[in-house]
C-alpha positions in Angstrom: 1.0 -9.0 -14.8 0.4 -7.8 -11.2 -2.7 -9.0 -9.3 -5.6 -6.6 -9.2 -6.3 -5.1 -5.8 -9.8 -5.8 -4.5 -12.2 -2.8 -4.6 -12.7 -1.0 -1.3 -16.4 -1.0 -0.6 -16.2 2.2 1.6 -15.2 5.3 -0.4 -14.1 7.0 2.8 -11.7 4.1 3.5 -10.3 4.5 0.0 -9.8 8.2 0.5 -8.1 7.6 3.8 -5.7 5.0 2.2 -4.9 7.5 -0.6 -4.3 10.3 1.9 -2.1 8.1 4.1 -0.1 7.0 1.1 0.4 10.6 -0.1 1.6 11.6 3.4 4.1 8.7 3.5 5.5 9.5 0.1 5.7 13.2 0.8 7.6 12.6 4.0 9.9 10.0 2.4 10.8 12.4 -0.4 11.2 15.4 1.9 13.8 13.3 3.8 15.4 12.3 0.5 15.1 8.6 1.2 14.9 6.3 -1.7 11.8 4.0 -1.9 14.2 1.0 -2.1 15.8 1.9 1.2 12.4 2.3 3.0 11.1 -0.9 1.5 14.3 -2.8 2.6 14.0 -1.3 6.2 10.3 -2.3 6.3 11.1 -5.8 5.0 8.8 -5.4 2.0 9.3 -5.2 -1.8 9.6 -1.8 -3.5 6.4 -2.7 -5.4 4.5 -3.2 -2.1 5.7 0.2 -0.8 4.7 1.8 -4.1 1.2 0.3 -3.8 0.9 1.7 -0.2 2.0 5.1 -1.3 -0.6 5.1 -4.1 -3.3 4.1 -1.6 -4.0 0.8 -3.2 -5.7 -1.8 -0.9 -4.2 -5.3 -0.9 -5.4 -8.7 0.0 -4.6 -9.7 3.5 -4.5 -13.1 5.2 -8.1 -12.7 6.4 -9.4 -12.2 2.9 -7.5 -15.2 1.7 -9.2 -17.3 4.4 -12.6 -16.0 3.7 -12.3 -16.7 0.0 -11.5 -20.3 0.7 -14.5 -20.9 3.0 
């Protein structure tokens, strides 16, 4: 089961993430490039690219450090 993404506190930030993801997906599809190809070129998993395109926030290294403090 995939890890749950942390909630974004700022609704405007969440909206921006969703808009950016939608733009990325629209551009990728208009160029007829498979998600797998983009993910490979960006050195990430297809699942990570999919989360980005859906506008889902993810845990970054800083959040990992803060949770351990």
